[in-house]
C-alpha positions, 0 to 999 in steps of 0.5 A: 453129959449131965441130965441138966445139960441135955435139953440145952445141948439138943437145943443147939443141935436143933438150932444148927440142923433146922437153920441149915436145912432151910437156909440151904434151899433158900441160898440155892434159890437166891443164887439160882435167881441172881446168878445161874442154876448151875452155880446153885447146884455146885454150891449145894454139892460143895456144902454137902462135901464140906459137911461130910469132911466135917463129920469125918474129922470128928474125934470119935473114939470107939470102945477099946473093949467092945462087948461080945453081946450082939448089937441091937438091930433096927427091929429092936428099936422098932420094938422099943418104940412100940413098947412105950406109949409115949414113944409110939405117940411121938414117933407117929405124930412127928412123922405125920406132922412132917408131911406138910412142911416137907412140901413147903419149899415147893409151895414157896416156889409156886407162890413166888412164881404166881407173883412173878417174883422167883427170888421171893421163894428164897425170902420165904424159906429164909424167914422160916430159917430165921424163925427157927434160929430164934426158936432154938435160941429161946429153947437153949436159953430157957429149956423146958423141963425134960418131963414136959418134952412130949407135950412141948413137942406136940404143942409146937407142931400146932404152932408150926401149922397155925401161922401157915394156915393164916398165911393162906388168907394173906395176899401180901408177900411180906405178911406171908414171910412174917407168918412163915417166920412165926411158924419157924419159931416153933421148929426149934423147940419141936426138934429139941423137945422131941430129942429130949423125949426120945432120950428120956423114954428110950432105953439106953441100949436101943436109943441109937436105933430109936433116933435112927428110925425116928429120923428116917421116918421124918425124912421119908414123910418130908419127901412124901409131902413134896412128892404129893404136892407136886401134881397139885401145883395147879391149885390156888396157892391158898389151897396149897398152904392149907394143905401144908398146914393141915398135917402139923395141925392134925398131928399136934392136936391129936398128939396133945389130946392123947398125951393129956388124956393118958389112961389112969393106969399109965398115970399111976405107973408114971407116978410110982416109977418116974424119976429124974433123968439124972437118977436113972441108971445107965443114962447120961453117963458123965 
């Protein structure tokens, strides 16, 4: 894959992943409200099975002459992340930024229940999915230059959190859905820019491990967010929405500040050694 195609490819990847991750719970909520919870559960199980079959059917070819060298371990990926300042910063900020949004499905259900409209939780999550779809399309249409991907990642987290914080002061379910949709618009660029940055800064030998560790930390943070907000569902909905918004706002703001205020030695080294992705040996083999 050529370097010029990587951001657009990651945009498509982010499009399908983010839409599926939000549309799935939304579809399950609507099905449970209109039909039966057992039907919704069966629907989710069936979609997971179809996904597994799709992955198994992919035409992936192994190396005909596998290298005798030992394969890099997850610890090698960890060292690669810790060795590069930008990778460290993006891994930490993207993990922290996922804690709040991980609790969003729970908060959406609480909000819908408080309004005596259980099906509205599906509407709210569908709005996020629709926004994510639009954001991913915009990125795929006009992707940002790879060297700006770290900053796009952190700024996008601010864009994810800010509308949710505003929604805490909105009494209307329609306005809340619109604000959550606006938040979702930033999810697409966030994912695509994060993938691009990992590819740009991680050595090819450890890139798989870096992606695996980053994905694992984000999923764990999302699950942690849902677990943390569970015992707090007795709080007012506006408080819960502020809690959801706090982690992406904090992670995005801190990450942006640290990226802008890089040490002078780092900036000098970057100017001397930085080259376009297409000119780096061993990356994006055609």
